[in-house]
C-alpha atoms as a printed R data frame, in Angstrom:
    type eleno elety resid chain resno       x       y      z
1   ATOM     1    CA   MET     A     1 197.592  71.390 28.905
2   ATOM     2    CA   SER     A     2 198.709  68.376 30.624
3   ATOM     3    CA   ALA     A     3 198.413  68.339 34.376
4   ATOM     4    CA   GLY     A     4 201.956  68.448 36.350
5   ATOM     5    CA   PRO     A     5 202.874  66.132 39.505
6   ATOM     6    CA   ALA     A     6 200.419  66.102 42.324
7   ATOM     7    CA   GLY     A     7 202.920  68.114 44.329
8   ATOM     8    CA   ASP     A     8 202.825  70.946 41.740
9   ATOM     9    CA   ARG     A     9 199.028  70.985 41.524
10  ATOM    10    CA   ARG     A    10 199.004  71.445 45.439
11  ATOM    11    CA   SER     A    11 201.491  74.074 45.401
12  ATOM    12    CA   ASP     A    12 199.006  76.085 42.875
13  ATOM    13    CA   SER     A    13 195.878  75.540 44.894
14  ATOM    14    CA   PRO     A    14 194.019  78.294 46.550
15  ATOM    15    CA   GLN     A    15 194.619  76.544 49.885
16  ATOM    16    CA   SER     A    16 198.306  76.950 49.281
17  ATOM    17    CA   VAL     A    17 197.916  80.662 48.335
18  ATOM    18    CA   THR     A    18 196.160  81.053 51.798
19  ATOM    19    CA   ARG     A    19 198.985  78.846 53.623
20  ATOM    20    CA   VAL     A    20 201.578  81.239 52.210
21  ATOM    21    CA   ILE     A    21 199.932  84.224 53.695
22  ATOM    22    CA   GLN     A    22 199.393  82.214 57.008
23  ATOM    23    CA   ILE     A    23 203.189  81.702 57.109
24  ATOM    24    CA   LEU     A    24 204.011  85.446 56.448
25  ATOM    25    CA   GLU     A    25 201.393  86.399 58.891
26  ATOM    26    CA   ALA     A    26 203.137  83.988 61.314
27  ATOM    27    CA   LEU     A    27 206.528  85.200 61.054
28  ATOM    28    CA   CYS     A    28 205.245  88.726 61.464
29  ATOM    29    CA   ALA     A    29 203.565  88.073 64.649
30  ATOM    30    CA   SER     A    30 206.169  85.967 66.068
31  ATOM    31    CA   GLY     A    31 209.086  87.739 68.269
32  ATOM    32    CA   ALA     A    32 211.592  85.105 66.967
33  ATOM    33    CA   PRO     A    33 212.215  83.185 64.061
34  ATOM    34    CA   LEU     A    34 210.290  79.709 63.456
35  ATOM    35    CA   SER     A    35 211.402  76.394 62.567
36  ATOM    36    CA   LEU     A    36 209.670  73.891 60.274
37  ATOM    37    CA   ALA     A    37 208.105  71.890 63.523
38  ATOM    38    CA   GLU     A    38 207.279  75.330 65.175
39  ATOM    39    CA   MET     A    39 205.537  76.600 61.995
40  ATOM    40    CA   SER     A    40 203.683  73.278 61.702
41  ATOM    41    CA   ARG     A    41 202.265  73.777 65.099
42  ATOM    42    CA   THR     A    42 201.753  77.490 64.970
43  ATOM    43    CA   LEU     A    43 199.402  76.755 61.608
44  ATOM    44    CA   ASP     A    44 198.062  73.524 63.029
45  ATOM    45    CA   ALA     A    45 199.171  71.792 59.495
46  ATOM    46    CA   PRO     A    46 201.244  69.159 58.692
47  ATOM    47    CA   LYS     A    47 205.183  69.657 57.817
48  ATOM    48    CA   SER     A    48 204.411  67.995 54.831
49  ATOM    49    CA   SER     A    49 202.008  70.584 53.331
50  ATOM    50    CA   ILE     A    50 204.259  73.589 54.132
51  ATOM    51    CA   ALA     A    51 207.883  72.235 53.805
52  ATOM    52    CA   ALA     A    52 207.598  73.014 49.804
53  ATOM    53    CA   LEU     A    53 205.987  76.514 50.534
54  ATOM    54    CA   LEU     A    54 208.988  77.404 52.928
55  ATOM    55    CA   ARG     A    55 211.459  76.440 50.116
56  ATOM    56    CA   GLY     A    56 209.683  78.406 47.372
57  ATOM    57    CA   LEU     A    57 209.354  81.457 49.837
58  ATOM    58    CA   ALA     A    58 212.935  81.067 50.256
59  ATOM    59    CA   GLU     A    59 214.023  80.776 46.807
60  ATOM    60    CA   ALA     A    60 212.016  84.182 46.165
61  ATOM    61    CA   ASP     A    61 213.793  85.873 48.911
62  ATOM    62    CA   PHE     A    62 210.436  86.311 50.899
63  ATOM    63    CA   LEU     A    63 212.193  84.039 53.724
64  ATOM    64    CA   THR     A    64 215.543  83.433 54.814
65  ATOM    65    CA   VAL     A    65 216.670  80.302 56.540
66  ATOM    66    CA   SER     A    66 219.568  79.811 59.035
67  ATOM    67    CA   GLU     A    67 220.319  76.822 61.005
68  ATOM    68    CA   GLY     A    68 216.779  75.490 60.600
69  ATOM    69    CA   VAL     A    69 214.731  78.261 61.403
70  ATOM    70    CA   TYR     A    70 212.889  80.900 59.100
71  ATOM    71    CA   ARG     A    71 212.958  84.449 58.997
72  ATOM    72    CA   LEU     A    72 211.122  87.036 57.018
73  ATOM    73    CA   GLY     A    73 213.519  88.061 53.949
74  ATOM    74    CA   PRO     A    74 214.135  91.121 51.903
75  ATOM    75    CA   SER     A    75 211.414  90.453 49.422
76  ATOM    76    CA   ALA     A    76 208.706  90.546 52.238
77  ATOM    77    CA   PHE     A    77 210.229  93.764 53.587
78  ATOM    78    CA   GLY     A    78 209.891  95.323 50.199
79  ATOM    79    CA   LEU     A    79 206.298  94.063 49.562
80  ATOM    80    CA   GLY     A    80 205.589  95.522 53.284
81  ATOM    81    CA   SER     A    81 206.610  98.817 52.240
82  ATOM    82    CA   ALA     A    82 204.682  98.692 48.973
83  ATOM    83    CA   LEU     A    83 201.653  97.857 51.042
84  ATOM    84    CA   LEU     A    84 202.090 100.614 53.612
85  ATOM    85    CA   GLU     A    85 202.375 103.152 50.564
86  ATOM    86    CA   ALA     A    86 199.370 101.955 48.956
87  ATOM    87    CA   ARG     A    87 197.545 101.964 52.143
88  ATOM    88    CA   ARG     A    88 198.516 105.628 52.932
89  ATOM    89    CA   ARG     A    89 197.125 106.099 49.730
90  ATOM    90    CA   LEU     A    90 193.682 104.634 50.655
91  ATOM    91    CA   GLN     A    91 192.796 106.689 53.586
92  ATOM    92    CA   SER     A    92 192.187 105.115 56.878
93  ATOM    93    CA   SER     A    93 188.816 106.957 57.184
94  ATOM    94    CA   ASP     A    94 187.612 105.258 54.022
95  ATOM    95    CA   LEU     A    95 188.494 101.851 55.442
96  ATOM    96    CA   LEU     A    96 186.558 102.665 58.806
97  ATOM    97    CA   ARG     A    97 183.437 104.261 56.802
98  ATOM    98    CA   GLU     A    98 183.406 101.079 54.414
99  ATOM    99    CA   GLY     A    99 183.327  98.601 57.436
100 ATOM   100    CA   MET     A   100 180.566 100.727 59.131
101 ATOM   101    CA   ARG     A   101 178.474 100.431 55.925
102 ATOM   102    CA   ARG     A   102 179.108  96.848 55.989
103 ATOM   103    CA   LEU     A   103 177.841  96.659 59.745
104 ATOM   104    CA   ALA     A   104 174.746  98.755 59.024
105 ATOM   105    CA   ASP     A   105 173.871  96.539 55.906
106 ATOM   106    CA   ARG     A   106 174.120  93.439 57.821
107 ATOM   107    CA   CYS     A   107 172.408  94.550 61.083
108 ATOM   108    CA   GLY     A   108 169.934  96.987 59.769
109 ATOM   109    CA   GLU     A   109 170.529  99.389 62.811
110 ATOM   110    CA   THR     A   110 172.354 102.763 63.330
111 ATOM   111    CA   VAL     A   111 176.031 102.406 63.401
112 ATOM   112    CA   LEU     A   112 178.490 104.986 65.062
113 ATOM   113    CA   PHE     A   113 182.127 105.551 65.433
114 ATOM   114    CA   ALA     A   114 183.070 106.956 69.043
115 ATOM   115    CA   VAL     A   115 186.441 108.347 70.049
116 ATOM   116    CA   ARG     A   116 187.296 109.079 73.690
117 ATOM   117    CA   ASP     A   117 187.943 112.790 74.350
118 ATOM   118    CA   ALA     A   118 191.262 114.368 75.636
119 ATOM   119    CA   GLY     A   119 189.698 114.750 79.288
120 ATOM   120    CA   GLY     A   120 189.254 110.689 79.397
121 ATOM   121    CA   GLU     A   121 185.779 111.286 81.095
122 ATOM   122    CA   THR     A   122 183.904 111.081 77.876
123 ATOM   123    CA   LEU     A   123 183.489 109.913 74.228
124 ATOM   124    CA   THR     A   124 182.536 111.888 71.084
125 ATOM   125    CA   TYR     A   125 180.518 110.487 68.150
126 ATOM   126    CA   VAL     A   126 182.535 111.388 65.225
127 ATOM   127    CA   ASP     A   127 180.755 109.310 62.213
128 ATOM   128    CA   VAL     A   128 177.353 107.839 62.031
129 ATOM   129    CA   ILE     A   129 175.401 105.769 59.280
130 ATOM   130    CA   GLU     A   130 171.826 105.772 60.401
131 ATOM   131    CA   SER     A   131 169.245 103.114 60.199
132 ATOM   132    CA   ARG     A   132 166.725 102.971 57.511
133 ATOM   133    CA   ASN     A   133 164.086 101.966 60.037
134 ATOM   134    CA   ALA     A   134 161.485 104.475 60.756
135 ATOM   135    CA   VAL     A   135 161.883 103.969 64.235
136 ATOM   136    CA   ARG     A   136 165.783 104.012 65.090
137 ATOM   137    CA   PHE     A   137 168.302 105.503 67.285
138 ATOM   138    CA   ALA     A   138 169.179 109.060 66.079
139 ATOM   139    CA   VAL     A   139 172.463 110.657 67.137
140 ATOM   140    CA   SER     A   140 174.451 113.829 65.737
141 ATOM   141    CA   VAL     A   141 178.010 113.886 64.951
142 ATOM   142    CA   GLY     A   142 179.834 115.539 67.886
143 ATOM   143    CA   ASP     A   143 177.316 114.631 70.375
144 ATOM   144    CA   ARG     A   144 179.176 113.653 73.526
145 ATOM   145    CA   ARG     A   145 178.467 110.947 76.309
146 ATOM   146    CA   PRO     A   146 180.172 109.591 79.430
147 ATOM   147    CA   LEU     A   147 182.002 106.419 79.307
148 ATOM   148    CA   TYR     A   148 180.595 104.409 82.210
149 ATOM   149    CA   CYS     A   149 176.988 104.368 80.828
150 ATOM   150    CA   THR     A   150 177.637 103.821 77.046
151 ATOM   151    CA   ALA     A   151 178.763 100.747 75.225
152 ATOM   152    CA   GLY     A   152 181.188 102.540 73.379
153 ATOM   153    CA   GLY     A   153 182.689 103.919 76.560
154 ATOM   154    CA   ARG     A   154 182.975 100.504 78.180
155 ATOM   155    CA   ALA     A   155 184.544  99.032 75.234
156 ATOM   156    CA   VAL     A   156 187.342 101.852 75.417
157 ATOM   157    CA   LEU     A   157 187.791 101.413 79.123
158 ATOM   158    CA   ALA     A   158 188.010  97.421 78.567
159 ATOM   159    CA   ALA     A   159 190.829  97.916 76.081
160 ATOM   160    CA   SER     A   160 192.777 100.176 78.817
161 ATOM   161    CA   THR     A   161 195.199  99.062 81.012
162 ATOM   162    CA   ASP     A   162 194.210  98.040 84.691
163 ATOM   163    CA   ALA     A   163 196.032 101.202 85.896
164 ATOM   164    CA   GLU     A   164 194.097 103.376 83.731
165 ATOM   165    CA   VAL     A   165 190.923 101.771 84.603
166 ATOM   166    CA   ARG     A   166 191.584 102.176 88.372
167 ATOM   167    CA   ARG     A   167 192.362 106.048 87.884
168 ATOM   168    CA   TYR     A   168 189.180 106.546 85.842
169 ATOM   169    CA   MET     A   169 187.174 104.850 88.492
170 ATOM   170    CA   ASN     A   170 188.647 106.476 91.272
171 ATOM   171    CA   HIS     A   171 187.753 110.069 89.715
172 ATOM   172    CA   LEU     A   172 184.337 108.909 88.635
173 ATOM   173    CA   ARG     A   173 181.187 110.235 90.052
174 ATOM   174    CA   PRO     A   174 178.532 108.361 88.313
175 ATOM   175    CA   ARG     A   175 175.113 109.922 87.960
176 ATOM   176    CA   ARG     A   176 171.732 108.255 86.854
177 ATOM   177    CA   MET     A   177 170.910 109.146 82.978
178 ATOM   178    CA   THR     A   178 168.050 106.953 83.223
179 ATOM   179    CA   ALA     A   179 166.137 104.820 85.906
180 ATOM   180    CA   SER     A   180 168.292 101.756 84.974
181 ATOM   181    CA   THR     A   181 171.576 103.626 84.905
182 ATOM   182    CA   GLU     A   182 174.377 101.473 86.682
183 ATOM   183    CA   THR     A   183 176.073 103.830 89.146
184 ATOM   184    CA   ASP     A   184 177.558 101.128 91.688
185 ATOM   185    CA   LYS     A   185 181.158 101.273 90.910
186 ATOM   186    CA   LYS     A   186 182.005  97.585 91.634
187 ATOM   187    CA   ARG     A   187 179.318  96.451 89.273
188 ATOM   188    CA   LEU     A   188 180.509  98.903 86.665
189 ATOM   189    CA   ALA     A   189 184.032  97.470 87.162
190 ATOM   190    CA   VAL     A   190 182.619  94.067 86.570
191 ATOM   191    CA   ALA     A   191 180.910  95.156 83.526
192 ATOM   192    CA   ILE     A   192 184.122  96.633 81.919
193 ATOM   193    CA   ALA     A   193 185.999  93.234 83.182
194 ATOM   194    CA   THR     A   194 183.485  91.020 81.047
195 ATOM   195    CA   ALA     A   195 183.745  93.541 78.069
196 ATOM   196    CA   ARG     A   196 187.634  93.021 78.296
197 ATOM   197    CA   HIS     A   197 186.992  89.313 78.342
198 ATOM   198    CA   SER     A   198 184.550  89.078 75.517
199 ATOM   199    CA   GLY     A   199 185.793  91.725 73.412
200 ATOM   200    CA   VAL     A   200 182.380  93.425 73.208
201 ATOM   201    CA   ALA     A   201 180.591  95.829 75.398
202 ATOM   202    CA   GLN     A   202 176.652  95.911 75.595
203 ATOM   203    CA   THR     A   203 174.303  98.285 77.459
204 ATOM   204    CA   VAL     A   204 170.512  98.361 77.811
205 ATOM   205    CA   ASP     A   205 168.622 101.612 78.831
206 ATOM   206    CA   GLN     A   206 172.072 102.941 80.370
207 ATOM   207    CA   ALA     A   207 172.604 106.351 78.771
208 ATOM   208    CA   SER     A   208 169.179 106.889 77.357
209 ATOM   209    CA   ASP     A   209 165.617 105.134 77.779
210 ATOM   210    CA   GLY     A   210 164.920 102.399 75.375
211 ATOM   211    CA   VAL     A   211 168.371 102.302 73.785
212 ATOM   212    CA   THR     A   212 170.652  99.331 73.693
213 ATOM   213    CA   GLY     A   213 174.332  99.874 72.695
214 ATOM   214    CA   THR     A   214 176.710  97.015 71.179
215 ATOM   215    CA   ALA     A   215 180.391  98.342 70.724
216 ATOM   216    CA   ALA     A   216 184.181  97.064 70.178
217 ATOM   217    CA   THR     A   217 187.177  98.887 69.628
218 ATOM   218    CA   ILE     A   218 188.947  99.478 66.450
219 ATOM   219    CA   ARG     A   219 192.791  99.497 66.591
220 ATOM   220    CA   SER     A   220 195.541 100.715 64.652
221 ATOM   221    CA   ALA     A   221 198.472  99.073 63.001
222 ATOM   222    CA   GLY     A   222 200.320  99.671 65.949
223 ATOM   223    CA   GLY     A   223 197.825  98.309 68.175
224 ATOM   224    CA   ALA     A   224 196.538 101.836 69.684
225 ATOM   225    CA   VAL     A   225 192.935 102.258 70.314
226 ATOM   226    CA   LEU     A   226 191.451 104.477 67.647
227 ATOM   227    CA   GLY     A   227 187.809 104.281 69.005
228 ATOM   228    CA   ALA     A   228 184.917 102.105 69.223
229 ATOM   229    CA   LEU     A   229 182.560 100.884 66.583
230 ATOM   230    CA   VAL     A   230 178.844 101.020 68.137
231 ATOM   231    CA   VAL     A   231 175.537  99.700 67.000
232 ATOM   232    CA   ALA     A   232 172.871 101.574 68.804
233 ATOM   233    CA   ALA     A   233 169.027 100.846 68.394
234 ATOM   234    CA   PRO     A   234 165.621 100.789 70.096
235 ATOM   235    CA   SER     A   235 165.817  98.215 72.955
236 ATOM   236    CA   SER     A   236 162.269  96.990 71.952
237 ATOM   237    CA   ARG     A   237 163.626  95.405 68.772
238 ATOM   238    CA   LEU     A   238 166.695  93.839 70.079
239 ATOM   239    CA   GLN     A   239 165.441  91.577 72.980
240 ATOM   240    CA   ASP     A   240 166.450  88.437 71.046
241 ATOM   241    CA   ARG     A   241 169.426  89.880 69.096
242 ATOM   242    CA   LEU     A   242 171.912  90.846 71.615
243 ATOM   243    CA   ALA     A   243 174.141  87.639 70.931
244 ATOM   244    CA   ASP     A   244 173.851  88.393 67.194
245 ATOM   245    CA   LEU     A   245 174.771  91.898 67.557
246 ATOM   246    CA   ALA     A   246 177.771  91.100 69.431
247 ATOM   247    CA   ARG     A   247 178.985  88.838 66.983
248 ATOM   248    CA   LEU     A   248 178.464  91.127 64.190
249 ATOM   249    CA   VAL     A   249 180.092  94.088 66.019
250 ATOM   250    CA   LEU     A   250 182.980  91.947 66.919
251 ATOM   251    CA   GLU     A   251 183.468  90.786 63.448
252 ATOM   252    CA   GLU     A   252 183.278  93.924 61.847
253 ATOM   253    CA   ALA     A   253 185.947  95.805 64.433
254 ATOM   254    CA   GLU     A   254 188.256  92.992 64.039
255 ATOM   255    CA   ALA     A   255 187.799  93.391 59.956
256 ATOM   256    CA   ILE     A   256 188.430  97.082 60.152
257 ATOM   257    CA   SER     A   257 191.176  96.888 62.390
258 ATOM   258    CA   ARG     A   258 192.910  94.229 60.074
259 ATOM   259    CA   SER     A   259 192.476  96.602 57.056
260 ATOM   260    CA   LEU     A   260 194.401  99.092 59.193
261 ATOM   261    CA   GLY     A   261 197.238  96.853 59.598
262 ATOM   262    CA   PHE     A   262 196.586  95.505 62.989
263 ATOM   263    CA   ARG     A   263 197.366  91.896 63.856
264 ATOM   264    CA   VAL     A   264 197.321  90.057 67.108
265 ATOM   265    CA   ALA     A   265 200.628  89.305 68.410
266 ATOM   266    CA   MET     A   266 201.588  85.827 69.131
267 ATOM   267    CA   PRO     A   267 202.250  84.700 72.772
268 ATOM   268    CA   PRO     A   268 205.843  83.930 73.492
269 ATOM   269    CA   ARG     A   269 207.000  80.554 72.706
270 ATOM   270    CA   GLU     A   270 208.654  78.196 75.357
271 ATOM   271    CA   ARG     A   271 211.716  76.564 73.863
């Protein structure tokens, strides 16, 4: 088969497939239709590389164009409905468990999923994949821990609103779980703010002697916090691995959230 024009080859390339997905995701995340120029800035791509893709998507009814701006079209919404139905058939717990296994394989440590309890003061571990190391952190499904001294708890608090954090701190009566447990409310507030900025919470010897925790939140398609993905391991083994563990946990938490349908909203544009 002879090769077609260069433009045709580009439109069939794997990079173009990725660009099509990026275009659809950008329109999903945007609160308003996007022009070619705005799409170019959003994707950090030249207009020439996406103009033909936009035309093709419009011809297939994945986009509609009016007055120079693009919106999602009927074919995109039809595909979205089909994907939602497929996701309902693939249970969210399976997607979460798959991500936990990936993280356990990557870090070699115990991985847990924790949810905040109804009372709001504690969290409960609802799933666990134990490390294969002879010396490891052991926890049982159903074990409950305070929020303030656990990585999972701090991650959940960091994902809460300022008002929710203030209410929690006002009612908090912290007690020492170990010799290292932080009980000063001002320093706890700083730790929560740091976790909010980085997306990851880490604790060393806070809830249990010799245990280090690293956690990031999992979100649903609607953005609600479902719980915290946690790696827990002996502190003695993690002295030089804190930054690496933070990266791994954040990557997997984001991957799991994406698999559940969560997308980060784009900030409002200035016109």
